[in-house]
LOGUMAR-821169 format. One record per residue (C-alpha): chain; y, z, x; residue number from 1. Coordinates in steps of 0.25 Angstrom, whole numbers, plus 5000, padded with zeros to 4 digits. Layout:
N
A,Y,Z,X,NUM
...
END
This chain:
216
A,5091,5222,4978,1
A,5086,5209,4985,2
A,5087,5209,5000,3
A,5089,5196,5008,4
A,5083,5193,5022,5
A,5088,5181,5028,6
A,5081,5175,5040,7
A,5090,5166,5048,8
A,5091,5158,5061,9
A,5098,5146,5066,10
A,5085,5142,5073,11
A,5072,5137,5067,12
A,5059,5143,5073,13
A,5063,5157,5075,14
A,5054,5163,5065,15
A,5064,5164,5053,16
A,5055,5158,5042,17
A,5042,5166,5047,18
A,5050,5179,5047,19
A,5056,5176,5033,20
A,5042,5174,5028,21
A,5035,5186,5035,22
A,5047,5195,5031,23
A,5045,5190,5016,24
A,5030,5194,5017,25
A,5033,5207,5023,26
A,5042,5211,5012,27
A,5033,5206,5001,28
A,5022,5214,5007,29
A,5031,5226,5007,30
A,5032,5224,4992,31
A,5046,5218,4991,32
A,5048,5205,4983,33
A,5052,5194,4992,34
A,5057,5180,4991,35
A,5059,5170,5002,36
A,5071,5160,5002,37
A,5070,5148,5012,38
A,5083,5141,5015,39
A,5077,5132,5026,40
A,5075,5117,5023,41
A,5062,5118,5030,42
A,5057,5129,5020,43
A,5048,5136,5030,44
A,5048,5149,5023,45
A,5047,5143,5009,46
A,5035,5134,5013,47
A,5028,5146,5020,48
A,5028,5154,5007,49
A,5025,5142,4998,50
A,5013,5138,5006,51
A,5008,5152,5008,52
A,4996,5159,5003,53
A,4999,5172,5010,54
A,4997,5184,5001,55
A,5011,5189,5004,56
A,5019,5176,5005,57
A,5013,5169,4992,58
A,5020,5180,4984,59
A,5034,5178,4990,60
A,5043,5167,4983,61
A,5050,5157,4992,62
A,5061,5148,4989,63
A,5068,5137,4997,64
A,5083,5139,4994,65
A,5094,5132,5002,66
A,5107,5134,4996,67
A,5116,5147,4996,68
A,5119,5147,4981,69
A,5104,5146,4978,70
A,5100,5157,4988,71
A,5111,5166,4983,72
A,5106,5164,4969,73
A,5092,5166,4972,74
A,5095,5179,4979,75
A,5104,5184,4968,76
A,5093,5182,4958,77
A,5080,5186,4965,78
A,5074,5200,4963,79
A,5066,5199,4976,80
A,5068,5211,4985,81
A,5068,5202,4998,82
A,5073,5188,5000,83
A,5069,5182,5013,84
A,5079,5170,5016,85
A,5074,5160,5026,86
A,5087,5153,5031,87
A,5085,5139,5038,88
A,5086,5138,5053,89
A,5100,5132,5053,90
A,5110,5142,5049,91
A,5123,5137,5043,92
A,5135,5143,5037,93
A,5131,5140,5022,94
A,5118,5148,5024,95
A,5126,5160,5029,96
A,5124,5165,5015,97
A,5109,5167,5018,98
A,5114,5177,5029,99
A,5125,5183,5020,100
A,5116,5186,5008,101
A,5105,5193,5017,102
A,5103,5207,5018,103
A,5096,5204,5032,104
A,5097,5192,5041,105
A,5085,5191,5050,106
A,5086,5181,5062,107
A,5074,5178,5070,108
A,5076,5177,5084,109
A,5067,5173,5096,110
A,5070,5177,5110,111
A,5078,5165,5114,112
A,5092,5161,5117,113
A,5092,5151,5105,114
A,5088,5161,5095,115
A,5099,5171,5100,116
A,5109,5160,5098,117
A,5103,5158,5084,118
A,5105,5173,5081,119
A,5120,5172,5085,120
A,5121,5160,5075,121
A,5115,5169,5064,122
A,5124,5180,5067,123
A,5136,5172,5067,124
A,5133,5165,5054,125
A,5129,5178,5048,126
A,5143,5184,5051,127
A,5149,5172,5045,128
A,5141,5173,5033,129
A,5143,5188,5031,130
A,5158,5186,5032,131
A,5157,5176,5021,132
A,5149,5185,5013,133
A,5155,5199,5014,134
A,5145,5206,5006,135
A,5134,5202,5015,136
A,5127,5214,5022,137
A,5116,5206,5030,138
A,5111,5211,5043,139
A,5107,5200,5053,140
A,5095,5204,5062,141
A,5088,5197,5073,142
A,5073,5197,5073,143
A,5066,5194,5086,144
A,5055,5184,5085,145
A,5044,5179,5095,146
A,5046,5191,5103,147
A,5038,5197,5115,148
A,5043,5212,5114,149
A,5040,5215,5128,150
A,5048,5204,5133,151
A,5062,5206,5140,152
A,5067,5194,5132,153
A,5064,5202,5119,154
A,5073,5214,5123,155
A,5084,5205,5129,156
A,5085,5196,5116,157
A,5085,5208,5107,158
A,5096,5215,5115,159
A,5104,5202,5115,160
A,5103,5201,5100,161
A,5108,5215,5098,162
A,5119,5213,5108,163
A,5124,5201,5100,164
A,5126,5209,5088,165
A,5113,5207,5080,166
A,5103,5216,5075,167
A,5088,5214,5079,168
A,5076,5218,5072,169
A,5067,5229,5080,170
A,5055,5221,5075,171
A,5052,5207,5080,172
A,5041,5196,5079,173
A,5033,5194,5092,174
A,5028,5181,5098,175
A,5016,5178,5089,176
A,5009,5167,5083,177
A,5007,5175,5070,178
A,5020,5170,5064,179
A,5017,5156,5066,180
A,5003,5157,5061,181
A,5009,5164,5048,182
A,5018,5152,5046,183
A,5007,5142,5048,184
A,4998,5149,5038,185
A,5009,5152,5029,186
A,5006,5167,5029,187
A,5014,5179,5032,188
A,5011,5187,5045,189
A,5008,5199,5037,190
A,4995,5193,5034,191
A,4992,5189,5048,192
A,4992,5204,5052,193
A,4996,5202,5066,194
A,5007,5206,5075,195
A,5017,5198,5068,196
A,5013,5205,5055,197
A,5017,5218,5060,198
A,5030,5213,5066,199
A,5034,5207,5052,200
A,5031,5220,5046,201
A,5040,5227,5056,202
A,5051,5216,5054,203
A,5050,5218,5039,204
A,5051,5233,5039,205
A,5064,5232,5048,206
A,5070,5221,5039,207
A,5067,5231,5027,208
A,5075,5242,5035,209
A,5087,5232,5037,210
A,5087,5229,5022,211
A,5086,5243,5018,212
A,5098,5246,5027,213
A,5106,5235,5019,214
A,5105,5245,5007,215
A,5111,5257,5015,216
END
């Protein structure tokens, strides 16, 4: 059965598209069939794959689809194991379907007040979307990005998120230039073989556990 991972944030620049692409690469490398849907008018994820010669990414189909009806039809027809759905940076109610149709909603979050406010918006919109779609079983989980694990800020922000009623991935992305380099060079971090590559593997494994939990 197809699993949908929606990457959502009301803010641009938090690493949503980078995480979508690298998650897709991880699952493809783990022998899953994967497809990427990019709903953002900027088409960051779509262009990344379309312009890539990466040995993983060049085998992953990517589509730019912006309407709820077309997304629903595509997901209903696909035989892919995993759909990575990259939402645009401005969340609005008509796109709540992208949250409700997901098995897992991943919300990248940097250690900043603005990003914490963004998390609250995603949580609120998700709750409204789930109310409109009673069959939805999505879990909404924050992913910390741009982190110094030894910083007091990291532990404080993670604690704040959990106190606000959201789950947080145990794995995270550190402060690094590797993600930016992978974007510029249109490759996945798995082929850079640095710190970020190991972190993406850990994140992907944790996502897999969340998806398995949806079946239990």
